[in-house]
C-alpha distance (Angstrom), angle and dihedral (degrees) to the residues before:
residue distance angle dihedral
M1 . . .
L2 3.78 . .
Y3 3.80 114.7 .
I4 3.81 114.4 -164.5
F5 3.80 119.3 -165.9
D6 3.78 131.8 -170.0
M7 3.81 113.5 -141.0
G8 3.84 111.4 -140.9
N9 3.82 113.2 74.2
V10 3.80 88.9 -4.9
I11 3.84 104.3 65.0
I12 3.82 98.7 2.1
D13 3.79 125.9 33.4
I14 3.81 109.6 -124.8
D15 3.79 131.7 -175.5
F16 3.80 121.2 -167.1
K17 3.80 92.3 -166.3
R18 3.81 87.8 69.8
V19 3.83 90.2 59.1
L20 3.79 92.9 51.3
G21 3.81 90.1 44.3
V22 3.82 91.8 58.8
W23 3.82 92.4 44.9
S24 3.81 90.3 48.0
H25 3.81 91.3 51.8
L26 3.83 94.1 45.7
S27 3.82 96.1 43.9
G28 3.81 98.4 37.5
T29 3.83 88.8 -127.4
P30 3.83 116.4 137.6
L31 3.79 113.7 -103.3
A32 3.81 90.9 -127.1
T33 3.82 90.1 57.5
L34 3.83 92.8 50.7
T35 3.81 91.6 45.7
E36 3.81 88.4 54.7
R37 3.81 94.6 46.8
F38 3.81 100.6 41.6
S39 3.79 116.8 93.8
M40 3.79 135.7 165.6
G41 3.79 88.7 -127.8
E42 3.77 134.1 139.8
V43 3.83 96.5 -51.4
F44 3.79 90.8 51.1
Q45 3.81 92.6 48.2
K46 3.82 93.5 46.6
H47 3.80 89.5 53.2
E48 3.81 91.6 50.8
R49 3.82 89.7 52.6
G50 3.81 90.5 50.4
E51 3.82 91.7 -116.2
I52 3.82 95.3 128.3
S53 3.81 132.4 35.8
D54 3.80 124.3 -106.4
E55 3.80 89.6 -110.1
Q56 3.80 92.5 51.6
F57 3.79 90.1 47.2
A58 3.81 91.9 51.5
A59 3.82 92.4 47.3
D60 3.82 93.8 46.7
L61 3.79 94.4 46.0
C62 3.81 93.0 47.1
H63 3.81 88.2 50.2
E64 3.83 90.9 50.2
M65 3.80 90.9 50.4
G66 3.81 94.5 41.9
I67 3.81 95.4 -123.6
A68 3.80 134.1 126.1
L69 3.81 114.7 -135.8
S70 3.79 131.3 154.9
F71 3.81 115.0 -119.5
E72 3.84 88.2 -106.6
Q73 3.81 91.9 53.1
F74 3.78 91.5 46.4
S75 3.83 90.4 50.2
A76 3.80 92.7 48.6
G77 3.79 89.0 56.9
W78 3.80 93.5 42.4
Q79 3.83 92.1 55.9
A80 3.83 92.3 48.4
I81 3.82 87.3 79.1
F82 3.82 91.9 85.4
V83 3.79 115.2 90.0
G84 3.80 102.2 169.4
L85 3.77 148.6 -61.2
R86 3.82 122.2 -76.2
P87 3.83 99.4 -129.9
E88 3.83 92.0 -170.9
V89 3.84 88.5 65.0
I90 3.82 92.3 51.0
T91 3.84 87.2 52.9
V92 3.84 88.7 54.2
F93 3.84 90.1 49.9
K94 3.81 91.8 53.3
K95 3.81 92.1 49.4
L96 3.84 93.8 47.4
R97 3.79 92.5 50.0
E98 3.81 91.9 47.1
E99 3.82 86.7 55.2
G100 3.82 89.9 54.4
H101 3.81 99.8 -104.2
R102 3.82 124.9 136.2
V103 3.82 115.3 -114.8
V104 3.80 117.5 -165.7
V105 3.80 137.3 168.8
L106 3.82 121.4 -130.5
S107 3.79 109.5 -174.3
N108 3.78 139.3 166.1
T109 3.77 97.4 -136.7
N110 3.80 139.6 136.2
R111 3.79 142.5 -134.0
L112 3.80 93.1 -96.9
H113 3.78 92.1 58.8
L114 3.81 90.1 44.2
D115 3.80 86.7 65.5
F116 3.78 88.0 59.9
W117 3.80 121.7 31.8
P118 3.85 100.6 47.3
H119 3.84 88.6 58.2
H120 3.80 96.7 41.3
Y121 3.81 97.4 39.0
P122 3.83 106.4 30.6
E123 3.82 88.7 156.6
I124 3.81 89.5 79.0
E125 3.80 97.4 63.2
A126 3.81 92.0 35.0
N127 3.81 91.1 59.2
T128 3.82 102.1 41.0
D129 3.80 133.0 74.0
A130 3.82 97.9 -140.2
M131 3.80 141.6 0.8
Y132 3.81 119.4 -139.3
L133 3.80 107.1 -169.3
S134 3.80 123.1 -176.7
Q135 3.79 96.9 -133.6
N136 3.81 91.4 54.2
L137 3.81 92.8 47.4
G138 3.82 99.8 43.8
M139 3.82 88.4 -130.0
R140 3.78 134.2 87.2
K141 3.78 138.4 -161.1
P142 3.02 130.5 -63.5
E143 3.84 88.9 35.1
P144 3.85 106.3 110.7
E145 3.83 93.1 -136.6
I146 3.81 92.3 67.2
F147 3.82 92.2 60.1
Q148 3.82 91.7 47.1
H149 3.81 89.4 49.4
V150 3.82 92.7 55.1
L151 3.82 93.3 46.4
E152 3.83 91.8 49.1
K153 3.79 94.0 46.4
E154 3.80 91.6 47.7
G155 3.81 95.0 42.9
F156 3.81 95.6 -127.2
S157 3.79 131.3 126.9
A158 3.82 119.6 -124.3
G159 3.81 88.9 -107.2
E160 3.82 90.4 60.4
A161 3.81 94.7 54.4
V162 3.81 136.7 83.5
F163 3.81 120.8 -165.7
F164 3.82 127.8 -159.4
D165 3.82 121.9 -162.1
D166 3.80 139.1 148.2
V167 3.83 95.6 -140.8
V168 3.82 117.0 85.5
E169 3.86 94.2 -149.6
N170 3.81 89.8 56.8
I171 3.80 91.5 48.1
E172 3.83 90.4 51.4
A173 3.82 91.6 48.1
A174 3.81 91.9 51.2
R175 3.82 91.1 48.7
A176 3.81 89.8 49.4
A177 3.83 86.5 55.9
G178 3.81 89.5 54.1
I179 3.81 95.7 -105.0
E180 3.81 120.9 135.5
A181 3.82 103.9 -116.4
V182 3.80 130.2 -163.8
W183 3.79 120.2 -159.2
V184 3.82 108.0 -137.6
E185 3.80 105.7 -143.2
D186 3.82 98.3 168.3
N187 3.80 143.2 -12.5
Q188 3.82 91.3 -75.2
T189 3.84 97.4 58.3
V190 3.83 96.6 83.0
P191 3.83 98.4 42.7
K192 3.84 90.1 44.9
Y193 3.83 91.8 51.4
F194 3.82 90.9 55.7
S195 3.82 98.2 38.3
C-alpha cells in the first residue's frame, strides 16, 4: 500500500496564531487587526507553488496586512508556526515501512519553511520514502493534478493509496481522485486508524 501524509497538524503540530503573535509584537499592530487582515489568498498560494520568491512573498504579505517588517522579522514570525513533532506518527511510519508499505509526505509548503523543519525535525525525512512538496512541484493541494503526480511517481493506483490530511478540501479532492482519505482531526486520528 501507499500511505500519503500531509505534514502540518498531521506529522508536526502547527499553530498559525503564533506567527501572527510574533508579527504583532514586532510591528506593534494589534493581533486582532492582523488576524482580520491575514488570508491564505493568491500571494500565499503562489508562494506554495514556488511561483514567487520568499522575499516577494514577505513584501506582498506585509503590504496586504499593512505592516512594515524586515525580511528577517517576517521570517522569525513565519517559523514560529511549528510547535513540535508528533512522535506517535513517526512510530506508525516505522511500523508501516517495516511491513513493506511505501510512506510518503505530500505537503503544501514553501522554501522559507524548508529552511526550518528538515533541520529541526530530521525524523520526518529519515522515516519516509519520498517527499512531495508543493513548491518543488509547482502545484498544491487540493489541485487534482498533485494527487495524480504522486500516484504516477510511486507506481500505485488510487485504490492502493490512503491519504491523511487535516484540511477538508484536500480530503474531498483525494476522494474525488479515488483515494481513500482520512481527515486528521487531532493527534489521535493516525494512531487510532492503525491500531
